[in-house]
N, C-alpha and C positions, 0 to 999 in steps of 0.2 A: 790220397784219392784213388790211386791205382794199386789195389791189393786183392788178395783172394784168388778166385778162379776166373781168369780172363780167357775167352775162347779165341783161338786162332781160326777164324771163320773161313770155311770153304767158300769159293765163289761159284754159284750155280750158273751154268751156261745152257742155252737152248738155241739150236739152229745158228750157232756161231756167234751169238750175242749174249750179254748178261741177262739172266732170267730174273726180271724184276719181281715177279710174283713169288718165286721160290725164295728170293732174298728177303722179301718182307716177311714171309712165313718163318724163315730161320730166325730173324731178329725178334719177332714176336715170341717164338719158342724159347729163346734164351732169356727174354725178360720174364716170361711166365715161370721158367724153371729156376730162376735165382742166380743166373750167371752175373758176375760182378763187373764185367766189361767185355767189349768186343774189339779185337784187332781185325780191321778190314784191310784187304789188299796186302796181306803179308805173304810169306812163303807158302803157307797152306792155302792161301787165296790165289795162288798162281800169278802173283804180281809180275813175275818175269816175262809172262806172255801177254800181258795186257798192253794195248796201245796207250799212249799218253792220255788221249781223250777218254778212253775207257777207264783208266785209272782214276782220273778226276771225277768222272760220272759215278763210278762205283762208290767213292767216298761220299759224294753228295747224296746219293740214294740212301746210304747207310745212316747218315745224319738225319735225313728226312724221316726214314722209317723208325729210327730209334726215338725221335721226338723227345729227347732229353730224359727218356725213361732209364737209359743205361749209357754209360760212357762209351764213346767211340774213339778208338785209337787208330789213327790212319798210318798204314805202312807207306812211308814216303821216302825211304832211303834209296840210294842209287850209287853206282860206282863212279859216276861223274858228279862232282860237287854241285855244279850249276843246275843239274837236273834235280838233285835232292832238294836244293833250295826252292826251285820253282814248284815242285810237287808239295813241299811243306807249306809254302805260302798259299797255295791253292786250297789245301786241306784246312788251314787256319781260317781262310776266308769262308769256307763252306760251313764252319762251325764245329769241326772235330775237336774233341776234348784233349787230345794228345797225339803225339807222333812217335812211331816206332822207326828207329833209324839203324839200318843194318850197317855193319862195318863194310867199307867199300870192298867189293869182290873183284876178282880177276886181276886187278892192277897190282895187288900185293904191296900196298904202301908200307913204309916204315912206321914206327910208332909216332914219330913226329908228323908224318903225313896224315895218319889217322887223327891225331890231335888237331891239325890245321883244318882238316875236312869238317869235323864236328864243330870246331870253333867258328868257321864260316857260316854254318847253318844256324848255330845258336845266336850269332850276332845279327843275322838277317831276319829272324823270326822270334816270336815271344811265346809260342805254344810250348807246353811241357814236352820235353824230349826224353824218350826211353831209348837208350842205345841197345844194340843187338849184336852180341858176340857169338858167332857160330863158325869157328874155323873150318869145320868139315865142308862147309859150302863156300866160304869166302876165300879160303887159301891163306888167311893170315889171322893171327890171334891178337886181339887187343889186350894188352897186359893190364893187370889190376892197377899198376901205377899210372898208366895212361888214363884209365877211367877215373881214378881218384883226382887226377889233375883237372880233368874236364868238369867233374862234379864240383870241385872247389872253385873253379874259375867262372862258371856260368850257372846262374840260379835256375835257368830253365832246363838244364840237364839234371833230371830228378832221379834217374835210376838206370837200370840195365836188365835186359833179358840175357841171362847167362846160359850158354848151351855148349860148354866145353866138355861136360861130363865129369867135371872136377868139383866135388862138393867143397873142397878146401878153399876154392875161390871166394865163396861167400864170406868166410872168416877173414880172408885177406882183405877184401874190399871194405868190410865193416871196420876192420882195424885201421884202414887208411882214410876212412871217412867218418861215419857215425852210425849208431844202431838204427837210425830212422831211414837210412838210405833204402830206396825201393829196388831190391834185388828180386827178380822173378825167374823162376826156373824155366828153361827152354826145353825141358825133357820131362814128360809125364812120370816116367819111372823114377826120377830123382826129386820130384816135388817135395815129398815128405822129408827125405834126408836133408834137403837144402833148407826147408822151413825149420827143421829142428835146430839149425845153427844160425837162424836169423833172416832167411829169405822171407819175403812178404806174400808169396803166392806163386802162381804159374801162368804162363801163356800156353794154353793147353790144346792139343790136338784131340785127345779123347773127349774133352768137353763138348765137341760137336755132337756126340752120340748120347752121353749120359751126364748132362750138365748139372742136374740136381745133386747127384752124388759127389761129383768132383768139387762142387761149391761147398758141400757139407764137409768134405775132407779138409779143405782149406780153412773153413771157418773153425773147425775143431782145432786144427794146428795153431791158428792164430790165437786161440784161447788157451793154448798149452795143454790141450787134451789129446796127447799124442797116442795113447793106447787106443782110444776110440778112432782117431784118424787112421791109425795103422790098419784097423780092420777093413776100412774102405780101400786103402792102398793094396792090401793083400787080396781083397775081393777082385779088384780090377787089374791085377798084375798081368794076367794072361792077355787081356785086351790091350794093355799098354804095349806089350811086346808084339802082338799080332798086327797092330796098326802100322808097324814099320817093317813088315816082311818084304815090302817093295817100297820104292821111293815115296816119301810123303809128298803130296797128299793123295796118291793113287788109292791106297787101301781105305782111308777114311771117307773119301768121296764115294767110293764104291759102296761102303757100308751105309752112308747116308741115303744113297739111292735105294738100296735094298730095304731100308727101314721106312721108306716113303717120305723122307724129310725134304727131298728135292725131286723135281719132275724128270730130270734127265741126268744120266751119268757122264755127260759130255765133258771131256778134258781137252786142253790145248796141247797140240804137239810142241815139243817132243815127248810130253807125258802121254802114256798110252794105257789101254786097258790091262787089267791084271792077267797074268798067266792063269789058265783055267785051274791048274792044281792049287795055286795060291788063293784064288777066289773061293775054291771049295774049303780050304783051311779057314779062311775068313768067315764064310757062312757057318761053318761048324762052331766057331767060337761065338758068333753072334747068337746062334741058337742056344748055346750053353747059357748065355746070359738072358735069354728070353727076349732078345731084341728083334728077332725075326722068327717066323715059324719054320 
């Protein structure tokens, strides 16, 4: 169900609140451009600065606007297990198609603590769960053995967004589970290499800007047409890199505003506007791709 090009959607804000109109336009845009799924309220969606009620409302809005035209995967992870359970239950009730569950951050749990955290969520909910391993943000790495154990023990744990930067992890996890396990790249620059060894797609930042091409790259890779897919990978290599010249989602949200995809560039502190020199670099790259004038 969850494969191909899944967008890690930005959350548009206006005057301190979620911008419903821009959010609806973004979802319509991704449906039209062929995106395979939407992650709402993830890292790129500034989930860490949403209030609990905003988090729930954002997921409800996304489900409403998607209207079953495209799968909605709700980012409902937390570093407190009870909060992750509450958010996941709320998303399930709202009609989300799946949940993205980040490895608990800041607490630095042991591998057994990580297992028990996800075990509790899996036992309390029935929605499909995609775990999210990103040690650079969480401070702890969920090892392939821990993921394989969870995948084996709980049928609603269906896959993982893997963002360690280690392509070998794909082969490790497939060897411990099966070739059908849903492994998704958490890094645009590594999508194609990871898919070449068995990943099923990407949860993409770049997809916010060029969804049709990222979806096509993933489709070609899933069909085994890697030379054609590599042409798209090569084409967007510079954009992949430029969108991370400052902390994500600062550059991609700036780009979305410059492209007219959202009405306001507003971000939540402690995220802040780009340095002028970096914004100029971003604008230059966007012009090179014909995305702005």
